[in-house]
N, C-alpha and C positions, 0 to 999 in steps of 0.2 A: 588963817589955816583952820581947817576943821578936822577933828579927830574922827577916825573911822575904825571899825573892827575888821580884822582880816580873817577870812575863813581858811580852812585847810586847803581848799581848792585854789586859793590865791597864791600859795607857795610854789615856787619854781624849784624843782628838784633835778639834779643832774647826776647820773650814775658816775661813780668813781671808777676811773679807768685803771686797768692793770698797770699801765705805765706809771701812773701817779703813785700807786701803791708801791711799786718797785723803787721809785725815787725816795719815798718816805722810809722804806726799809734800809736803803743805802745810807740815808742821813742818820738813821738810828744806829747803824753799825759804826758809822764815823764817830758818833758821840762817845763810843766806848774807847776810841783811840785818841781823838782830838775834840774834846767837848766844845771848845770855843769855835773851832772851824765848823762844827755841826750847827752851832747857833747862827753863824754867818750864813751858812747854806740855807737854813730854814727861813731866815729873814729875806734872803735874795729870791729863793724859789717860791715860797708860799706867801711871803709878805710883799713881794714886789719892791723891796726897798733898794735904793741906790747904795753904792759903796760908801758915799759920804754920810748917808742916813744911818747905815749900819755902824760906821765908825763913831758917829756922835752918840748913838744909843748905847753902844758897848764901851764908850769912853776909851777908844783906842785910836791910833792914827789911821788915816785912810790907806796909807801904804800897808800897814799890818792887816787891815780888813781885806784889801785886795789880795795880799799874799795868802791869807786863809781861804778866801773865796776860790783862788786858783787851785789850791790843794783840794778843797772840798768838791769843786766841780769835777776835777780829775777822778776823785774817789767815786763820785756818783756815776760818772760815765763808765768807769771800770766795773763797778758792781752791777750796773743795770745791763751790761752786755754779756754777763755770764749765763 
């Protein structure tokens, strides 16, 4: 492998959509009520982690992770439809 320098022109930038900002705001408001459910939602939405991966990382059972994800997902849907 050969090391090379990247120029600013080599960076790929994607504009952040309003929808993504709305999801982030919903997760932030969820963290005020249910911090651990908000963590699960962040890992699922932004990290692309599976329920089992989230459970392992947070040291909880997959059943609890799934329950928190169900709650968090419902919260996000409700908040983003306002």
